[in-house]
C-alpha positions as CSV (number, residue, x, y, z in Angstrom):
1,M,-14.9,19.7,5.9
2,L,-13.9,16.7,8.8
3,G,-14.6,14.7,5.4
4,L,-11.5,15.9,3.9
5,I,-9.1,16.1,7.2
6,S,-9.8,12.6,7.5
7,F,-9.3,11.8,3.6
8,L,-5.3,13.7,4.5
9,T,-4.8,12.5,7.6
10,S,-5.2,8.7,6.7
11,W,-3.3,9.7,3.1
12,V,-0.4,11.1,5.2
13,Y,-1.0,7.8,7.5
14,F,-0.6,5.2,4.7
15,A,1.9,6.9,3.1
16,G,3.7,7.9,5.4
17,F,4.9,5.2,7.3
18,E,5.1,2.8,4.1
19,C,7.9,5.2,3.1
20,S,9.4,5.3,5.9
21,S,12.5,3.4,7.5
22,A,10.0,1.1,8.9
23,Q,8.6,0.2,5.6
24,A,5.3,-0.8,7.1
25,T,2.3,0.9,9.1
26,P,2.1,-0.5,12.8
27,G,-0.7,-2.9,11.7
28,K,1.6,-4.8,8.9
29,R,5.1,-4.9,11.2
30,A,3.3,-6.3,14.3
31,L,2.6,-8.9,11.6
32,G,6.2,-8.6,10.4
33,L,5.6,-7.4,6.5
34,I,6.6,-4.5,4.8
35,V,5.9,-2.9,1.9
36,T,9.0,-2.1,-0.9
37,N,10.1,-1.5,-4.5
38,L,10.2,-4.8,-7.0
39,D,13.7,-4.5,-5.7
40,R,12.8,-5.2,-2.9
41,E,13.8,-1.6,-1.9
42,R,12.3,0.8,0.7
43,I,10.1,2.8,-1.8
44,S,9.2,7.0,-2.2
45,F,6.8,9.1,-0.7
46,G,5.6,9.8,-4.3
47,R,5.0,5.5,-5.1
48,A,2.9,5.4,-1.5
49,T,1.3,7.7,-2.6
50,A,0.4,5.7,-5.6
51,R,0.1,2.9,-3.6
52,Y,-2.3,4.3,-1.3
53,F,-4.8,6.0,-4.3
54,S,-4.4,2.5,-6.1
55,K,-6.2,0.9,-3.2
56,L,-9.5,3.8,-4.0
57,L,-9.3,2.3,-7.5
58,S,-9.7,-1.5,-6.4
59,E,-12.7,-1.1,-3.6
60,L,-14.5,0.9,-6.6
61,I,-14.8,-2.1,-8.3
62,L,-15.6,-4.3,-5.6
63,Y,-12.9,-4.8,-3.9
64,I,-11.7,-7.1,-7.1
65,G,-7.9,-5.6,-6.9
66,Y,-8.0,-7.4,-3.3
67,V,-8.8,-10.5,-4.4
68,M,-6.6,-10.6,-6.8
69,I,-3.4,-10.9,-4.1
70,G,-4.6,-14.8,-3.9
71,F,-4.4,-15.2,-8.1
72,T,-1.6,-13.8,-8.7
73,A,2.5,-15.2,-8.5
74,K,4.1,-12.2,-6.3
75,K,0.7,-11.9,-4.4
76,Q,-0.5,-8.2,-5.8
77,G,-3.3,-6.1,-5.8
78,L,-4.1,-3.7,-8.4
79,H,-2.9,-1.2,-6.4
80,D,0.7,-3.1,-6.0
81,I,0.8,-3.6,-9.4
82,I,-0.4,-0.5,-10.2
83,A,2.1,1.1,-7.3
84,G,5.0,-1.6,-8.4
85,T,5.6,-2.9,-4.8
86,L,5.2,-5.5,-2.9
87,V,4.3,-6.4,0.9
88,F,6.0,-9.4,2.2
89,K,7.4,-10.6,5.5
90,S,10.4,-9.3,6.8
């Protein structure tokens, strides 16, 4: 039961902050980063949810989805490509 609560809390935390007017979690904001769609607009809760769950896929394939960030033109991880999002300096 505790695992389920932790999972749900994590999902709502990340998706909620990334679709909020802040467009980022407090940690991303501290680094001056924001999450947007491909048109650099605020993302919806649904898109933020897709990004969150796509991160799980990136982790399942030995974090290769994160390594991709260094090799893509827009510096997108697999989760960003799947969700149609960008992370950039605000």
